[in-house]
N, C-alpha and C positions, 0 to 999 in steps of 0.2 A: 478592959475594952474601952477605947475612947472613940466617940462618934462626933463628926463635924458635918454640918451642911456645907455645900460647896462654897457659898459666899464667905463662910468663916475660914475655910481651909485655904483658899487662894493665897492670902497674904502670908500664910505660915507653911506653905507647901514644902519648902526646903527643909525646914525643921521637922515636919511630919515624916518626910522621906527618911531622914536620918534616924528618927525614932523607930520607924517600921523596920529599917535595916538592922537596928539593934535588937529587934525581937518584940517590940511593943505592938499590940494589936490596934490598928488604926482603921476606922471605917468612915467612908464618905457617903453622904446621902444627897441624892439629886431627885427631889420629889419622892416617889415611892421606890426608886431604884437605889440599891446599896451596893457599894464595892469595897473591897479590902485592899489596903496597901500592904503588900507582902514582899519580902526580899526575893530577888530573882538572881539566878545564876546563869549569866550569859554563856552561850556556846561559842562565842567568838572573842577575839582580843579587843577589849575596850580601851586599851592604853593608847592606841594610835587613831583616835577619832579625828575626823576632819571637822574641827570646830567651826571654821568659817562656813562650810557647807551646811552644817547643822543650824547655825544662826540664820542663814539665808532661808532655809526651809521653815524655821519658826516664824520669821518675819512674813513669809508668803502665807503661812497659815492664818495670820492675823487679818489677811485681806480676803478671806473666804466668806461665803454667804452667812456662815454661822458666827462670824466675828461680831463683837459689840457694835451697835450702830452709833454713829456720830450725828449731830444735828445736820450737818451738810449732806449726809446720806439721805435723810428724809426729804430734804429740799430737792435734791437731784431726782429722787424717785417720783416725787409729786410732779415735777416739771415734765418728766417722761410720760406720766399718765395723762397729764393735760394735753400734751402734744398729740398723743395717740387719739384722744377723744375728739380733738378739733379737726383731725384729718378724715 
């Protein structure tokens, strides 16, 4: 059994998925929550994936409220708050 915290697992995720698919027990910790990487058997054909559509969805997910903040995001938010307070 191999256990990683999320920050350790992120850069190795591709390798960890390959290991899990080969049968190795991989567990990920996020605070007190623990999940296991396990092989899945899709019920649909995964050979005809729409890769550009998948990449667009991944890029869009990086712009969600849970995405990592950038310095300019904090500045933008602070300006919004100040504008609301002054009105």
